[in-house]
Structures are given as structure tokens and as C-alpha cells.
N, C-alpha and C positions, 0 to 999 in steps of 0.2 A: 403397570409399572411406570412411574414418572421419569421423564428424561429432563435432567436439570440443564439450565442454560449456561451454567458456569461450573467449574470443578468444585467438588465437595471436599472439605478438609475436616477430618475428625481431629480435634485438638484435645486428645485424651489418650493416655497410655493404657486404659482399661481393656484387657482382652475380651471382657464381656460386652462392652459397648461395640467393639469391633465386630464381634461375632453376630450381635443383633443386627447391625447395619448390613453386614454381608448377607445374612439370611433374609433380610427384607429386600435384597436385590440392588442395593446401591453400590456404585463404583465410587471410591474415595481414596484419599491418601491420609496418612496419619502423621501428625507432627505434635510434639509436646514442648512446652516451656515450663520452667519452674516458676510457680507463682505462690507467694506467701498467702496462705488461706486464713486471713484474719478478717473477722466481721465485727460490727459494732455489738457491744454487750447488750444493748437494749432492743435489738432486733428480735421479732417473734421467731421462735425456733423453726416453724414451717417455712419461713422466708429465707433462711440461711442458704439452702442449696441454690436458689435462683440468684441470690446476691453473689455467691462464689462462682457460679457459672458465668455471670456477667463480668466479674472481675477477670476470670480466665480469658474470656472473649476479647476483652480490651487489650490484652497483651499480644493479640494477633491483629492489631489494627492495620499494619502494612499488608498482611496476607489477605485481609478481608476486602481489599480494593479490587482483587481479581478472582477471589475464591469465596465460596459460601463456607463460612467457618461455623462449626458446630462444637459447642462445649457443654459439659454437664457436670453436675456434682450431686452425689447421693448421700443422705444422712439417715440414720436410724434414730427415732425418737422414742424413748421409753419414759413415760411419765413426763417430767419436766426437764429431762436431760437428753442431750445429743450424745449418742454413742458413735464415735468416729472409728477410725482404724485402730486396732489394738497395738500397743507398744511391743508386746512379747506374748508368749504362750500363756503365761499366768494371767495377764490382762485379758486375753481372749477368753479364758475360762471364766473369769469374773463377769465379763459381759454376757456370755452365753448363759451362765447360771442366773443372772438377773432377769433374762428374758424367758427362762424356763417356766412354763405354765402360765405365761402372761401374753398380753396383746401389746404389740408395738406398731408404730407407724414408720413407713419408709417413704421419704419424700425425695424426689429427684427434680432438680432445677435444670432447665435447659436454656441455652442462649444460642440463637442462630443470627449471625451477623454477616451482612454483605453490603459493602459500600456504606451508604447512609442508613440502610434498613437494619433494624434490630428487632428480633422477636424474643421475648423473655417469658417463660411459662414454667409451671411446676405441675407435678402429678403426685398424688398421695395414695398410698395403699395401706391397708390395715392387715397385719399378719398375726395369726393366732398360733402360738407354739404350744405343743404338748409339754408336759413336765419331763425333763431329761434326767437320766441318772448321771452321776459323775463319770461313770464308765463310758457312757455314750459320748459325753462331751470330750473326754480325753481321747477317745477313739477318733473323733472328728478332727480335733486339733493336731493329733499326731500324724494323720494320713492326708490331710488337705492343707492348703495354704491360707489360713484365715487372716493372716496379718495384713493383707492388702485389701481387705474388704470392710466396708462400713458395718459396724455391729458384729464383726468377726465371723460372718457367715455368708455363704453363697446359697441362695434359695434353690438353685439348680443342682446343688451338690447333695451328698448323702444326708446331711443334717436336715436340709430342706425337704428331702424326699420322705424321710421317716418322721419328721417332727412338725410339719406344717399341717395343722388341722383345717385351716380355712384361710383364704385370702379375700379381702374385700378390695377390689380394684385390680389394677393391671399386674400380672405376673412379671412382665418385662420391665415395668417400673421398679419392682423389687430387685430385679436382676441388674438394674443400673441405667436403663434408658426406656422411657415410655414411648415406644416406637410408633404406636398409633397416633400420638400427638405430633411426633417428629415428622412422620409421613404426611400428615395433614398440613403442617406448616411448610415443609419443603415443597409441597405441590404448588405453592405460590411462585416458585422459581422454575416453572416448567419452561422447556425450550420452545 
């Protein structure tokens, strides 16, 4: 386990990112700020998460003078469309229905900022979903909270357990934080 030379600040309200960092053995604090997640219309879809993670990190400029600030953003890409967080249960159903029996990409962008140093990187995973019945989708939406998740699902939850046929890439990236890459980059800040 690496010992960081400065305190680590997770600038995210995601309970999944918090859980992943805890399980990886990091000590950190959590702080969030509201950032309008707007990106240029002509940016390639796979670059959107890193752009947004960088945008979030820059709102913690003051904190990054004394702390290692970690921000992230995850998107689900189906075809040529980004599936963000659903607006309501109906929207969640539509998203999940569109991914049913299809392959989609999950891209997480990460920014680590400390003083003048900044590391920006992304990870991409390909997720193969089985064909879901409408009953399965309603069961998931009714019993879990898909509204705070990109693509309206959590890979670690029931729908991921019963519906994921294959993943190419990191499971933890799909969950919201490519911890293998985060660990590698944070090792540069050893005590």
C-alpha cells in the first residue's frame, strides 16, 4: 500500500467511488462542489469524461495547493450517443431497453491535481448485456436506485449480476473508477 505525502481529497459524491477507494486502502476525505457539466459539442464522445473530470478538478484549485485532488466522470456510450444519468424511471427504462442485447462502452475520465501537477487519463471498458425482459427491467428500476448512475445501472447490482455476459476491460472502471490506473498514478505521490 502506498503512503501519500499529502492528504487525498475525493472530489466526488459517488458512493461507488468512495467504496472503491476505501477497498483499495486509501485514507481520504470527500468534498463536492456543484459544477455545470457542459462540454463542447464537437468533442469526441470518449473524451467527454476526461474533459468533465478536468473541469471538476479546476473548481478545487484552492484545495489542490495542499491536497491531492481526485475527480472523475463516467459515461456510457451506446453507438453514437452518450447515456448520462436518467431523468426519471421512464427514462431509465428507455436507456436500459436500448442497451438490452447490445454492447456498450463505459468510459471513466480521471483527473488528479496537486499544486502545479495534473494527471488526466481515461479508461474504457466494453460491456455485453443479455436481452432483458421488460419485467426484469421494471424489477431492477423499482428495487434499486438507477437515477444517479450513468446509463441507469450499476454493474455491481442485480442487473449487472444477471445481465452482464462479458466485460472487456476493468470491472471497476464500469463501476465508476479505474482503480488500477488511479493506484498507479497516485504512487507518484509517495511519502
